[in-house]
Phi, psi and omega in degrees: 000125182260145178255140173253125177265131176248129178287127182276123178267144175298150178284140179240164182294151177301127185302318184300319179294320178295311180302315180295320177296318180294317180298332174300343180272346184303132178096348180291130182298152176287127175216121179300132178070003183270159178207057179230111183306133180086334183256319180172146179197149167257187185297316178294326178300324180294314182294321177298316180298319177297317180301311182295324179290322187259338183243317182136202181304145180300142188282346180208151178291150182254117179290147175303144179225138177285154175304334184256021187305321185288325178285340183270033180080014181300128176288190177284056182297313181295314177297318180297319180295315175301321179289334177284329191242342185248171176263113186277141176232160178299140182282011186286339178224162180237126179233154180307138180092352180285151170264120186249133176243137183233153167271133174283315174256143178304325183260006181263172180284164174302127179215009175231144180224153177208163177247119180294134172251358175186186181288345185227017183218158179204158172261126177203170177239144176211151187307132178088358183225148173287163178304136184215157169260118185230164169300153169265107184285164183301322181300321177288321180300319175295339179259005175294118182254337183200153180226133182226171171230150174292133178287155175247160172065037178284000000 
């Protein structure tokens, strides 16, 4: 008799709740390092705000970061933080509720984040634009470095 072992995956938040929370940020002005719905957010600020709304207080303090942190020799700080706090999944597909991390430059560290609202769309913030739900263009798909889900039951 053979036994089949199933890898136990951590429980993650309901995708519909994550998408609804992320869409609540749409229209929030871009503000570097900010994370206050309606007042200002950058891409990480949106992810942080969804965490606070659905999970609770942020699990660790966020150090100030320059707009150019990744160009200033920044290691994979964003990717490392995501791996500490989120549930990592293979980046080969995108599903609603996923937290997506992208490289802006092919050879640079991950420095952009969005929350997937479907297999080809995400809510994100970027300099000069209010938080928006946009298509994920092929250029961004090629630079997708990691995919995560928000943990449940903390």
